[in-house]
C-alpha positions, 0 to 999 in steps of 0.5 A, a space after each residue: 686231823 685232816 686227813 687226805 685233805 692235809 695238803 690242800 689245808 696245808 697250802 691254802 694255810 700258806 697262801 694266806 699268811 704269805 699273802 697276809 704278810 706281804 701285804 702287811 709288809 707294805 701297809 698301803 693304808 699309809 698312803 694317799 688314797 688317791 692314785 694319781 698321787 700315789 704313782 708320783 711317789 717312786 722313792 716311797 714303798 707305793 703298791 702303785 708306783 708300775 708305770 704301765 699305762 696308768 692303768 691303777 687310775 683308769 680303773 678307779 676312776 671308772 669304779 669311781 663312775 659307776 658308783 656316781 652312775 657314769 657308764 665305763 668308757 668301753 677301752 677295757 672291760 667293765 669287770 674289774 672296775 665294777 669289783 672295784 666299785 663294790 669293794 668302794 660302795 662297802 667300805 669307801 673309797 680306799 684302794 688298799 682295801 681292794 688289795 685286802 680283799 684281792 689278797 685273799 681271794 687270791 687264796 681261793 686262786 690257789 685252792 683252785 690250782 691245787 683242784 685242777 691239779 689234782 683233777 689232771 694227775 689226782 696227786 696231792 704232791 702235784 697239787 700241794 707243789 703246784 700251789 707253792 710254785 704259784 705263791 713263790 712266783 714274782 709276777 703273781 705275788 706282785 700282782 696281787 698288791 696292784 690295783 690291776 685285773 690280773 688277781 681278778 681275772 686270774 680267780 674267775 678264769 681258773 674258775 671256769 676251767 676248772 669246772 670246763 675239765 670237770 665239766 668234759 670229764 663227766 659229759 655235764 650239760 649244766 656244768 659247762 654251761 656254768 663253765 661258759 658263764 665264768 668265761 664269760 665273767 673273765 672276759 668282761 675282766 680281761 677282753 682278750 679272754 674272748 679268743 681263748 674261749 674260742 680256744 677253749 671250743 677248739 680243745 674241747 670238740 677235737 682233742 676231746 677224747 668223747 667228741 659226740 658225747 661232749 658235743 652237745 654241752 658244748 654247744 650249751 658252752 657255747 650259748 651261755 657264754 655269748 649270752 653273757 657277753 652279748 649286751 656288751 657287745 649291744 650296748 657298744 654298737 647302739 652307744 658307739 654304732 659297733 658291734 664289738 665287745 671293746 675298743 681296746 684292740 686297735 690302739 692296743 696294736 698301736 701303741 703297744 705292739 706297732 710302737 714296740 716294734 718302731 722303737 726297736 727300729 729306731 732305738 728309742 722309747 717305746 712311749 715316745 715311739 708311741 707318740 710319735 706313731 699313734 699321733 690323733 686327729 684332733 676331731 676323733 671322739 668314739 673310741 671305736 673310730 680311734 681304735 679302727 684308726 690306730 688299728 690301720 696304722 699300725 698294720 700298715 707299719 707293721 707290713 713295711 716293717 715284716 722283718 722287724 716285726 717278727 723278730 720283736 714277736 720272737 723276743 716278745 714270745 721269750 720275754 713272755 717267759 722271762 719278764 719279772 716286775 721285779 725291777 719295779 719293786 726295788 724301791 719298795 722292797 728298798 723302803 721295806 727293808 730299810 725300816 727293819 735294819 738290813 741293807 736293802 741292796 742286799 736284800 735285793 740281790 739276794 731277791 733277784 737270785 733267788 727270782 733267777 734260781 726259782 725260774 730256772 728250775 721251774 721251766 725245766 721242770 715244765 719242760 721235763 714234764 711236757 717231754 717225758 710226762 705220759 701224754 694225757 689230754 691234761 698235759 696238752 691242754 696245759 702246754 697248749 694254753 700257755 703256749 696259746 698265751 705266749 702268741 697272743 702275748 707276741 711282741 708284749 711279752 718283752 715290753 710288760 713286766 710279766 703281766 702277759 704271763 699271768 693267764 698261763 702261770 697257773 698252768 707253768 706251775 701245774 707242769 712244773 710240779 708234775 715235772 718235780 712228781 716225775 723227777 722224785 718219783 713221787 
């Protein structure tokens, strides 16, 4: 009936069923609609029980501010709060509805992974397995059910990647411009994508085989991206006196990177190190002044501990590859299995064993694809993208429960699926 599209329909059906199963297993509508309360209900099956600097509460409150006509603070991009605000406007202030929408939209993310994979390898088996690997990853499954920006970012980010790669092959001026547009939208959700935009420019200019032919389209990609992100630069300059996209950089460097190094050096918790290292002068109010101040502290501390920073960086890169939120979901799975008459300890042990086997197989296939696969522009692009996100994460990779790996996971899944096709000769 579906002919050549049966692999695509099958993986989309699996994605929809799996995401719906996870969502209805949590049934988050039973819990409070206030994330600040849900964050404290660790003994319950709360999808907001992750401790990541209260990002969920910030996004929730920012969405309420948008609905009230109040501007979003420049600490993070306004894209995800705006998405939540739209859902709240349409369906009422219920965070669980956002999670339901994210679960459905993630099916489209799987679709994009399938299409990117097929564009690269023209192999439906590889495309199908790419989507399945992405679905089976604990980290991607977990953050779809969080009031966090990761799943929305991956959707926009992969849409840009697919359009950009397709446009580069066809040398399409219009499509590459559209790729720049969606990359800019992804930056509004996750400001760090400003750096990935520069990486994509480098790849398009220096790694494509038709450099001269694609150059005019690359210029369009650059200008469309710049035009879309420029308003936020301008707003921050007019309101705060800083021509910057967000104020997250310096604070992030101090509160996460430098604090993580200090925590390793002093054998204390990272949050405790952050309170010591990043303490503010009480007169500071401008978020960009605060960011600049914390950045100077971070640079000063890291420059005085270069060896410790180096080893923390190495640990972070390895942590980027292996960290998952598995330890954070124990209470959630415990409640779910207990309600269904299953020994929660045994179930959680099985889950951990499954994850260990899955990750081991995934990275083995990933390395096999990189080392033994036929070298092409797409393999190089996927591999360099994974390396880019690993290097950018730095020490954070070991302390954010897999969040930093989220943008790289689609590429890891695609290359691992290609590795499996080489092993099976499919």
